[in-house]
Each structure stands twice: as structure tokens, then as C-alpha cells.
N, C-alpha and C positions, 0 to 999 in steps of 0.2 A: 174629375175630368176623364172623358173616355180616352183610352190609350190608342194611338194610331201607329201603324208601321212607318218607320222612317223610309223616306225615298219612294213611297208608293204614290203613284199619280192618282188624283181624285177620280178621274174617269175610269181608270183601270179598276180601282177599288169598288166603284159603283157597279161595274160589270160583274166583278167577282161575287159581290154580295147578292146580285140578282140570281145567281145560281142556287136553287134550293138545296138544302142539306138532305141528301138521299140516304135513308138508313140502309145498312148492309142487308143484302138479300133481296132488295127490290130490283126487279128486272127492268130492262129497257122497254120502251113502248112497243107493244106487240099488235099484230093484226091477225085476225082469224082467216086462214086460207080456205080455198074452196073445199078442201077435204077435212076441215075441222082442226087442222094442226095450227099451233100458235108459233109464229115466227117473228123475230125482231125486225122492226122497221125503223128507219131514221125518223126523228121527230120532225114534225111539220104538218102541213095540211093533209098529206096522204099517209102519214106515218102513225096515226092513231093518237097523237099527242093532243091534249086539250087546247082549245083555241086561246090565244093570248088576249088579255084584257087591254083596255085602252091605254092604261098607264104602265103596262109591262114593258120591260126592256127587250129589245130585239134579240132573238136567239143567238148565242155566241158559242163558238167552239174554241177551247183552249189551244194555244199554239204549242209546238213541241218544247219551246224554251220554258213555258210556264209549267208544264207537267212533267218535265224531265225528272228522273230520280234524284239528281243532284239538287235541283231547286226545292223538291219536296222532302228532302232529307231532314232529320231532326236538327242537325247542326245549323242549317240555313233557316229553317222555319222557326227556330227558337229565338232568333233575332227579330222576328216580325211581331207586331202587336197582337193582342189577344183576339179581337174580332177578325183580323186578317188571317191569323193562324187557324182559327176555328173554321173559316171558309176553306182554307187550303187542306186541312185535315179531312173535312167532309168531301172535298173534291177528289182527294187522293183515294179515299175509300170507295167513292163512286166509280172512279176509273179502274181500280183494281178489281172490283166486283163484276162490273158489267162491260168493261172495255169500250167506253163511249167513243173513243177516237177511231175505232174500226169503221171504215167506210162501208156502208151496206148498200148494195144495189137493190132498189125496191123490187125489181123483177125477180130477184132470187127467191122471194117469198112465194112465188107462183110456180116455181119449177121443181120437178120431182127430186132432184139431188139435194137442193138447199131448202126445200120447203119446211123440213123438220130438222131442228138442230139439237135434239136431245140424245144423241148417241153417246157411247161410252167405250171403255176399253174392251168390254165383253162383245159389244157389237162389232168393234174393229176386228177382233179375233175371228168372229163368225164370218164376216164378210171376206176377210183375207183368206181364210181356209176354203171357203166356197169358191172363191176366184182362183186360188192357187193349186187346188187338187182337182183333177178331172180326168177325162179320157186320155189326154195327152201323156199322162204318167204311165199308162198301160203300154205305151210304145217304146219305153226306155230299153227294154231288152232287145228290141230290134236294132237300136243304135249300138248296143254292145256286140251284137252279132257281126257288125262291120268293123268295130274298133278293137275288139278283144278286151281281155281283162284289164291290162295296165292302162292303155290309153282311154278306155271307157271310164274307169274310176277317176283318172286325172281330169278328164274333161268334165265329168259330172261334179266333182268337188270344186273345181275352179269356177264353173258356172254358178254353183250355189252361193259361194261367198261373194262373187262379183255382183250378182243380182241383189244380195242382201245389202251390200254397200250402196248400190244405186237406190234401193228402197229407202234407206236412211237419208240419202240426199233429198229425195222427194218429200219425205216427212218434214225435214228441216226447212225446205224452201217454201212450204205451204204458206208461211207467214214471214218470209224473209224480209219483206218491206214493211216497216211499222205502219199499222193502220190499214193494211190491205191483205185480204185472203185470196189466194189463187185456188179457186174451188174446182177447177177442171184442168186436165192435162194441157189442153190447147191454150188456156189462159197463161199458164206458166211458161209455155213455149213462146208465146207472144212477148212476155216480159223479158225473156232471155235473148231471143233472136230478132225481135222486132215484130210489128203487127203483121205484115204480109208474109215475111219469111217464116215466122212461127206457125202460121196457118198452113203454109205449103209443106212444111216439114212434119208437122204433128197430126194434122187433120186426117190425111189418108191412112197412115198406119193405125191410128187409134180407132177410126171408124171401121177399117178393114178387120182389125182384130176383134172388135165387138160384134159386128154384123157377120163376119166370116165364122167366128166361133159359134154364134147362135145358129147359123145355118148348119154347121157341122154337127151341132148338138141335136138338131132335128133328125138328121140322117142316122146318127148313132142311136138316139133314143128310140126312133121308130124301128130300126133293125133289131135292137135289143128287146123291144116289146114283142116283136114277132118270134124271136127265139124263146122268150119266156112263155109265150102262148103255146109254142110247139112242145116245150118240155113239160108243161103242166098238163096239157090235153093229150099229148101223144097221138095215137091213132084214132082216138075218138073224135077229133076235130079236123080230120083230114078230108072231109067230104067237100066242103066249100070254104076254104080258108081265105082270109084277107090277103090281098097282094101287098108287096112291100110298099108301094106308093100309098095304098090305103092306110097302112100302119103309120107312115109319115104324117098323113092327114090327122089321124087320131092323136098322135103325139102333139102336133101343132095346135089342135083345139085345146088340149089340156094346158099347153103353154099360154095360150091367149087368155084362158079363164084365170090362171094364176097371175097374169100380168096386169090385172085390173087393180091390184094393190097400188095405192097412189104414189108412194115415194120410197126412197132408198131405205129409210129407217123402218118403214112398215114391212119390209121383207127380211128383217133380221131373223125372224123365226124360220123362214124358208132357208136362209143362209145357214142357220144352225143345223137344220135337217140335211142340207146338202153337204155340210162339213162332216157330220156324223156318218152319213151313208158313204161318202168318199173314203174316209178312213177305214170304215168297216169292209167295203168291198175290195179296197186295195190290199188290206191285210189278208182277207180271205183268198184273194187271187194268188199271192205268193206262198201263203201257207199251204193251200191245197196243191199247188204245183210242186213245192219242195217235198211234201209228204208222199207223193206218188212215185212210183218207179220211173226212172229216167229212160228215154228211148234208147234202144241198144246201139244205134249208129250215131250217138251224140258226139260232137266235136266242139272244142272251144277255140279253134283256129279262126281268125277273121275270114269272112267270106271272100273268096278270090274272084276276080273278074278277068275277062279275056284280054284286057289291055290296061296300060297304065292310066290312060284318061278315064276309063270306066271305074277303075279303083279309086282314083282321086275324087271323082264326083260322088261315088258311094260314101266315101268318108265324109265329104262335105254334107251330104244329105243326113248322115248319122249325127253330125254335130248340130245340124238344124233341128233335128228331133229333140236333142238335149236342150237346145235353146228354147224351143217351143214348150218344153215341160215347165219352164218357169214363166208363167204368165200372171197377169193381174196387176202389173205396174201401171197400166193405163187406167186403173180404177183406184189407185192409192189416194190421189188428191180428192177424188169424189167421196171416198169413204171418210176421209178426214174432214171434209166439208160438212158432214152431218153432225159434228160435235160442237158444243159451245166452246168459245174461246175468249178468255179475258187476259188482262195483263198478269194477274195473279195465278191463273190456271190456264195456260196456253194449251191449244188442242194437240200439239205434237207430243205431249207427255202421255195421255191415254192411248193415242194412236200407236206410238212406238211400243208401248207396253203390250197392247194387243197384237201387234205385228210380230213381236219377238216370240210370243207363245205360238202364234199361228205357224210361223216358218220353222220353228222347232218341230212341230207336229208334221209339217210338210216334209222335212228332211227324214223323219222317222217313217214316212210312207214311200218316198221316192227311192231312197237308197235300197231298202229291202226289195222293192219291186224289180229294180234293175239287176241287183245281185242275185236274188232268188230266182227270177225268171230266166236269166242267162244260165245259171247253174242247172236249172231243171231241163232246159231245152237246147242250150248251146246255140250253134248256128243253124239249128232246125227251126228256130223261131219264125212263125209265119209273119207276113208283112202286117197283119192286123193287130199284132201285139199279144200280150200274155193271156187275155181272155179267149182269143181265137185259138191259141195253142192249147189252153185248158179244155176247150170244147172239142178240138180235133183229136187230141191224144188220150183224154181221160173222160170222155162223155159217158162211157159205159162203166167206168170204175168208181165214179163219184155218185153218191145218192142223188136222185133227181131233185129232191126237195132242196138240198144244199146248193146244187147248181142253179136251180130256179131262183133261190133267194139271192144269190150273187147277181144274177141278171136283173132282178127287181130293184136291188139297191142301185145299180147303174142307171136305171130309168129314173128313180127318184133324184139322183144326183144331177142328171141331165136336165130335169125339170127345174131344179133349183138354180143351177148354173145359168140357164137361159135367162132367168129374171135379172140377175145382177149384171150380166154382160149386155143385156138389152137396155138397161136403165140409161146409159149415156146417149143412146139413140133416141129413146123417149124424151130425154131432156132436150136434145137438139130440135126435135119436132116442136115441142111446146115452146122453146125459146123463140123459134121463128114465128110461131103464131102470136105469142104475147107481144113481141116487138112490133108486129104490124097492127095489132088491134088495141094494144095498151090495156088489156084486161086479161085476167087468168082464164085458162081453159075450163070450160064447163065439163061436167062428168061425161057428157055424150061426145064432146070433141076429143077428150083424153082417151076414152074407150075406142073411138074411131081410129085414132092414130095407132093404137096398139094392135087392134085387129088388122089394120092395113099392114103393119110391119110384120106381124106373124105370118100372114099369107104370102107376103113378098118373099120372106125367108123360105117358106115352103116351096114356092115356085122355083126359086133359085136352086134349092136342093134337088128338086126333081129334074131341072134342066141340066144341072151339073152334079150327077150322083157320085162322081169320083172325088168330091171336095173333102170327104173325110179321110182320104189317103194323102192329103197334101200337107202333112205335118212339117216336113222339111221345108217346103216353100213358105208356109205360114211362119215358121220360125225365122227364116231368113228375112222376110219382108218386115216383120214386126220386131226383129232383134234390136234396132236402134231405140225403140220405146223403152226397153228394159235395160239395155247394156250401154248405150252410147249417149243418147240425148241427155239423161240426167247429169252426166259428167260435164258436158258442154254448158248445161244450165247453171251448174255450180260456178263455173268459171265466169259466165256472163253476168250473174247476179251478185255473187259473193266477191268476185274479183280478187282472188288470192294473189299474193306477191309473186311477181315474175321470177321464175327459176327456183321457187320454193318447192318443197316436197309435194304439197297439195297441187300446185300448178303442174308439175311433171306428171303426177299420178293421174289426174283427171284428163289431161291432154292425151296421155298414152292410152288410157282405157277407152276414151272416146274414139280416137283414130282406129285402134284395133277393132273396136266394136263395129264401126262403119265398114272397115275392110271385110270383116267376117260376114256382115250383112250381105254385101255383094256376092261374096264367094258362096255362102250358104243358099242364097236365092238361085244361083246358077246350078248348084247341086240339086236343089229341089226340082227345078225345071227338068234337069236331065233325068232324075228318077221318075218323074211323071211321064215324060215322053218314052223312056225306056220300058216302062210297064204298060204302055199302050193305053193309059188311063183306065185300066181295068181293075185296079185294086179296090177292095172293099174292106171295111173295118172288120166285118164278120163274114166268114164264108162257111156256113154250116154244111156238113156233109149230107 
């Protein structure tokens, strides 16, 4: 006689038996996206699953009680009959391998961030390095010129470990709710703060950080290309040189060409190039500065202002520069969304492994730039940062080839950083299109969006050429994304026990972060007005 599990309802057993035994390694139903990438889709009419026969049982999703670890544990399943046990073992293996209970949005298979989910820890390290190191690191010695040695080191160290903690929070909250992946920063904000409030709080700073950084990269990349051209050609190319705006246009066209790569995983190679070039030119900048003779009138006393208010705003602007040096948290969830995730192999494991390596290398770049740059130039540091100082003080002492190589590496890094910071904007464009048309973007529509965005960024940069000097203001406005919102998200989603250490820690960091955001924004505005909006990132002689 066939053995049956005691207490199992006939209808439930029939439904369980109807689930096929899936061998390990078999993936979920997939669909081919417009770019040729394969992406998981939920089973059903649009998910690529085969059509059900006339006698087949209606598709069924196990409830949390049926697939909980306690129910599927050996001690419980050993009391169940052999056929029932075989079904449960197969079901458990299926769930562990492919994570069938994760709710998949069919639209995600059409969007550039979630179109491809074959990322890994290496990709996470590349993307985090490309997003975390950039032109903003070159401004750290400027902050030290206002803060001095002691307060500069204290502020930089606190900011580094603070943002590392909030990055860990974001990585953990990506799959905080079983069966749901928060693939974008705004989605996590909506889950923590509510639908409407989450959009109001997170949408503006994340878009401002992505689009504002992309525009600043066009300005810096174009000006650096101009300097590279002047160094390489010298007097031979002085007859009819391109204007600065024309160099902006050249750089924008290069960005648009590279932006035709379809999704976030496809730019992993560019992120690797951006990470390598950033580490290289950051190291070259402080090594070349330290190896040269220091200016004779150098001083390490913080820059003095004419009034107490001016001094206070200068310090706040310097703190804003340090805050802006730690960027990339607005991309953390998007990077993690490119990785496969199952019950057995959750995405937060490779993501955190890659992030730890990336931020160790980031620390090895940021701290030497701040310390070495301030040691080499003191409070004589120009407003444009260490490369500006290197060009102004040592352009005749350093071989032209070495100086030109440094500027060329900056150009490559700006081109790579433009792609990863623009990807959330591309994703928003295509999400609006697909939600209205209920079909994926064609190649021409996708290319049109990216060409449009590239030239809009160019026109904004031309209309607001002082944007590259607004590091303090950018740091203040976007500081909650990095330092404050993740703490509030942890409280809203994880709900730690009131008056526990975690409760006190996250409330304290979140409130302090919001207060600093307001203060640093005021300091950035004061610095912008005080300078007459005339600052440039590079001011060649």
C-alpha cells in the first residue's frame, strides 16, 4: 500500500504533487529582452512558461507557512510520508536554487538597471569604485585649507566610517522584506516612508545627484581635454584652438556614444576602466605634489576670514566638500539589483564583498590626496583642487608627458563616471515609456532618450558654467541620501526595539545628518555667492 502523510489534506497533496520536480541548476522561466539579455520573468502567459494543458492544475504559489525553514526541516519532513516528502524536498531545492517566491515585476525585464541580472562581486567592486572615486576627491585639500590638520582629519575619518555604515544598511535592506527586492533607492524610500513621502524625500536628491554630477563631469571633462590638448600641442596648435564650449561639446558627444551600451551590467568594463584611471590619477596627483618642492610662503593655519559669520560658512562649505567626496550611495541598490538572488545565495553577500574591497581602495585614495595635497600646498591650495595646484605651481617642473597623462586619465574617468551616474536617469526615462506603452523600448527610442539627456546636460553646463565649483552645495543637498535617509529607513523597515542601541544610534545619526544637510547647504550657497559664481575647476595660466 502506498504510504501517505498523516494529517495531509487530499486537496493540498494534489496541489503539491502537481508541482514538477525541478532539478538543481534549472533557472526560472526567462524571456529575451530587446538587447538580447536573458532576464527572469514570472510564469504565466507573459512570462515564457509553457501553456498549461487541459487537465493541468492551476498554477500555485506556496504560502510562507508551507515553505518556511521549520516546515521543511528534516525533523518535520521525516514524519511525512515518502511521496509527500519527495515533493517537499524537490520544492525546497527549487526554492533554494531559484528563489521562486521572489515577486518579479515584468517591467523590470525591460529596464536598463534590472534588464540583466548576471552581476557578481567583481562587478560590484568595479561599479562602486567608479561611482565612489572621482573629481570630488581632488577637492579634499581645499577642505583641509579651511579646517586645518586636526579638524580636517577628524571630519574625514568620521565621514568615511559613517558612510560605510549607511552603505551596509542599504545592502541589507535591499531584500529586507521576504519575496521583495528594492531595486532602486526611491523604491526603498517608499517602503520606509510611504508612497508619497518617499518620492518627495528621495526623488529630488537622487536625480539631482545623478544629473548634477553628470553635468559637472561634462564641464570638468571638457576643460581637462582642453588642458590636455594645450600641453600636448603647445605652441603648435595655438593658431585656431577650440573654445571651452566646443570642448564641452566634444566631450558630450563621446559620452553619448558610450551611453549606447544597453544596461548597467554592460558597462562593467567601463566601470573597471573608470576605477583604474581614478586610482591612477589620484595616486599620481598626490605623489607628484609631494615629490616637488613646496612653495616658500606655505602655511598650515586655517584660512582666516574677515568676520565670524564668514569663517563659520567657510567651515560649513569645507564640511560639505568632505561630504560630497563620499558619493555613490544613490547607486548602491541599483548595483545590487544587477545580481541574481536566491534563498541559498542572497545578493547581499557578493554585493557587500565587492563593496568592502571598493571602499578600502577608496580610503587608500582619498586620505593620501587630502593629506598629501594639504602638506604640499597648505592654505595656498587653489579653489579648483590639487590638479589645479599641480598645474599652477609645477607645470614647468614636471615633464609634459607625465602631466598630460594625468589629465588624460581624468578624461577617461569622467567618461566612465558619466555612464554609471546617468544610468538611473535612463532607467527613469524608459520606465515612463514602458508603463505607458506596455512594451519595451526599441533601440531607436532608447538611443533617442540618451542623446536627448546628453545634450540637455550639455546645455545646462553651458548655461551654468559655475556648476563644477558647487561641491559644497552639492554635498549639502545630497548629504541625506548618504548619511541620513538610510538610518531612518532602517528604523522604518527593521523597527528596532525602542530605546535599544540600534534605535538610539540610527535616530541620532539620522537627525545629525539632516541638521548637517541644512547647515552645509547654507555654507555652499554662501561660498557660491561670495565667490561671485566665478570659480572654475581649472584655471590655467
